[in-house]
Each structure stands twice: as C-alpha cells, then as structure tokens.
C-alpha positions in Angstrom: 120.3 66.6 88.6 117.9 68.8 86.6 114.9 67.0 88.2 116.1 67.5 91.6 116.9 71.2 91.0 113.4 71.8 89.5 111.8 70.1 92.5 113.7 72.5 94.8 112.3 75.6 93.1 108.8 75.1 94.3 107.0 74.3 97.6 103.3 73.7 96.9 102.4 74.5 100.6 103.7 78.1 100.5 103.0 81.2 98.4 105.3 81.6 95.5 108.7 83.2 96.3 109.4 84.7 92.9 107.7 84.9 89.5 109.9 82.0 88.4 108.5 80.0 91.4 104.9 81.2 90.4 105.4 80.0 86.8 106.6 76.6 88.1 103.7 76.3 90.5 101.3 77.2 87.8 102.5 74.4 85.6 102.5 71.9 88.4 98.9 72.7 89.3 97.8 72.3 85.7 99.7 69.0 85.5 98.1 67.7 88.7 94.7 68.9 87.6 95.1 67.2 84.3 95.8 63.9 86.1 92.7 64.4 88.3 90.4 65.1 85.3 91.8 62.1 83.3 91.1 59.9 86.3 87.6 61.3 86.5 87.0 60.7 82.7 87.9 57.0 83.3 85.2 56.8 85.9 82.6 59.0 84.2 82.5 58.0 80.5 80.3 60.9 79.5 82.7 63.5 81.0 84.3 65.7 78.4 82.3 64.4 75.4 81.6 67.5 73.3 78.3 66.0 72.1 76.8 65.6 75.6 75.1 68.5 77.1 76.6 70.2 80.2 73.8 69.0 82.4 74.4 65.3 81.3 78.2 65.5 81.5 78.2 64.1 85.2 75.4 61.9 86.2 73.7 62.8 89.5 75.2 60.1 91.5 78.7 60.9 90.4 78.0 64.7 90.8 76.8 64.0 94.5 80.1 62.2 95.2 82.1 64.9 93.8 80.1 67.5 95.8 81.1 65.9 99.0 84.9 66.4 98.1 84.3 69.9 97.0 82.3 70.7 100.2 85.1 69.0 102.4 87.6 71.5 100.8 85.3 74.4 101.0 84.8 73.8 104.6 88.4 73.4 105.5 89.9 76.1 103.3 87.4 78.5 101.6 84.9 79.1 104.5 86.0 77.5 107.7 83.5 76.8 110.5 82.1 79.9 112.3 81.2 80.0 116.0 78.3 81.9 117.6 76.8 82.5 121.0 73.4 83.7 121.8 73.3 86.7 124.1 70.0 88.5 124.9 68.5 86.7 121.9 71.2 88.1 119.6 73.7 86.1 117.6 77.3 87.1 118.4 80.2 85.6 116.5 83.2 84.5 118.7 86.7 83.1 118.2 86.7 79.3 118.7 88.5 79.4 122.0 86.2 82.1 123.5 83.2 80.1 122.1 84.3 77.0 123.9 84.5 78.7 127.3 81.2 80.4 126.9 78.5 79.2 129.2 75.1 79.3 127.5 73.6 78.7 124.1 76.2 78.2 121.4 76.0 77.4 117.7 78.5 76.3 115.1 78.0 77.0 111.3 79.7 75.1 108.6 78.6 73.5 105.3 77.9 70.1 106.8 75.7 71.6 109.4 73.9 73.8 106.8 73.3 71.1 104.2 72.3 68.7 107.1 69.1 70.8 107.8 66.2 69.3 106.0 63.5 71.3 104.3 61.1 71.1 107.3 64.0 72.5 109.4 64.7 75.3 107.0 61.1 76.4 107.0 61.0 76.3 110.8 64.1 78.5 111.2 63.0 80.8 108.5 59.8 81.5 110.4 61.2 81.5 113.9 64.9 82.3 113.7 65.5 84.7 110.8 69.0 85.7 111.6 70.1 82.0 111.8 68.2 81.2 108.6 70.0 84.1 106.9 73.5 82.7 107.9 72.5 79.1 106.9 71.0 80.0 103.5 73.8 82.4 102.7 76.4 79.7 103.4 74.4 77.2 101.3 74.1 79.6 98.4 77.8 80.4 98.4 78.9 76.8 98.7 76.5 75.6 95.8 78.0 78.3 93.6 81.5 77.1 94.5 80.5 73.5 93.7 78.9 74.5 90.4 82.2 76.5 89.4 84.3 73.4 90.2 82.1 71.2 88.2 82.4 73.7 85.4 86.2 73.7 85.6 86.2 69.9 85.6 84.0 69.7 82.5 85.9 72.4 80.6 89.2 70.7 81.2 87.8 67.3 80.3 86.5 68.7 77.0 89.9 70.0 76.1 91.5 66.7 76.9 88.8 64.9 74.8 89.4 67.1 71.8 93.2 66.7 72.1 92.8 63.0 72.1 90.8 63.1 68.9 93.2 65.5 67.3 90.8 68.4 67.1 92.5 71.7 67.4 90.7 74.9 68.5 90.6 77.4 65.7 90.8 81.0 66.7 87.7 82.9 65.7 89.8 85.7 64.2 91.3 83.2 61.7 88.1 81.3 60.8 86.6 81.9 57.4 83.1 83.2 57.6 81.1 80.0 57.1 82.9 78.3 59.9 82.5 81.2 62.3 78.8 81.4 61.4 78.4 77.7 62.2 80.3 78.0 65.4 78.4 81.0 66.5 75.0 79.3 66.1 76.2 76.0 67.6 77.5 78.0 70.6 74.1 79.8 70.7 72.2 76.4 70.8 74.5 75.0 73.5 73.9 78.1 75.6 70.2 77.6 75.2 70.5 73.8 76.1 72.4 74.7 79.2 70.1 77.4 80.3 67.1 75.2 79.8 68.5 72.2 81.7 69.3 74.6 84.7 65.7 75.9 84.6 66.9 79.4 85.4 65.7 81.0 82.1 62.0 80.7 81.0 62.9 82.2 77.6 65.4 79.4 76.7 63.3 77.3 74.2 65.6 74.6 72.8 63.0 73.3 70.2 62.4 76.9 69.0 66.1 77.8 68.7 66.6 74.6 66.7 63.9 75.7 64.3 65.2 79.2 64.0 68.8 77.9 63.3 67.4 75.5 60.7 65.3 78.3 59.0 68.5 80.5 59.0 70.5 77.8 57.1 67.5 77.1 54.8 67.8 80.7 53.6 69.7 81.0 50.3 
C-alpha cells in the first residue's frame, strides 16, 4: 500500500506539484542516476577510480559513445532544431510550419548537422558565409560544454560510489586536523594541475614542476 501511495505522489513527466512532490522527484532522479552510473562503471572499469586522472576516467571510444547520447538529448530537449530561410542574402529564422511552406533556400540547424560539417566545410563557410558559420560554431561550442558538464557529473558521481564501496568517508574540511587538511589541499592542487594540463587549456599548468614543489614543501622541517 505504501509503495502504491508513494508512486502516486510523483509523475516524472510533469513539473512538481508541491515541495513534497519536488522532494520525491529529487530522490527518484538521484536513484535513477545512481543506477545509470553504476551500469557505466561496469562497462568502464576506470570510471570513478580516484587514482585515475579525470582525462583518463573515460577512454575516448567510450566518451565518443556517451557523447552521441548526450547530443541526442541536447538536440531533443535542450536546443531543438532551428529553421532558417534565406531572403535577400539574409538569414531569417522561421517557425517550422512557415519554414516548410517557404519556397526558396532553406536551412536547418541542429547538433547533428553542426557536428557533421568537416573541417574543410567549416573553413569554407567561415570565409564565405560568416553568419551561418557563427550559428554553427556557436551551437557546437554550447553543445561541447554541455557534453563536458555531463561527463563531469558522471565522473563525480562514480567517484562517490567508488569511495562508498571502499568504505571511505569524506571528512569535512572544517573538522580536519591541520596535517590532513594540508595534505588534502596539496593533493587537490596537484589534481587541478593534472586536469588543466590534460585539457591543454592552461600553459602554466606544469605537472612535473608542481610535484617537485609539493615534494620540496613536505621536505621542509
């Protein structure tokens, strides 16, 4: 009876009807996400391993497969296809029904189209069709950020599951004795450097130098 009653409290296809309903939905979402992550961990052995750098948590072939799913969702929910007509050499966005009836040059923009343009094609539209290039590149940038965030969510949850299985409890920084906090801060700093170096976005991130500095720090009596 309790199970049936609880199930009637929430409808996942609709917005929450109350804060009680929102609380129930939040727990269900977390439960479902946990199941998804646990399934991924079975198929990606490195996922969640705290000793593996972020860049190596999900091998490229697995990341590419996940990316297809993320982009499918992004395309259907986050940023649905957009429809354009060309009038007097200007791009004009139209509702889909008006777009279908338009007689003339028409274009559709979605993530599959944007990512389907090869490098040569991007160079061509960058030089000859700047407005279209801006739309395509903008969509690709946003979609890549979305994918990166979803990968980050997956890794973060997997790490929590991994630690829980090992019986490792997170210790709040405020309750740590100084030597533990000191080690954690430097370990976090090194991990930040490793992540930045693997992404290639920060030329100042030097992993070898950071390791030497940390070693020198702990060598000081």
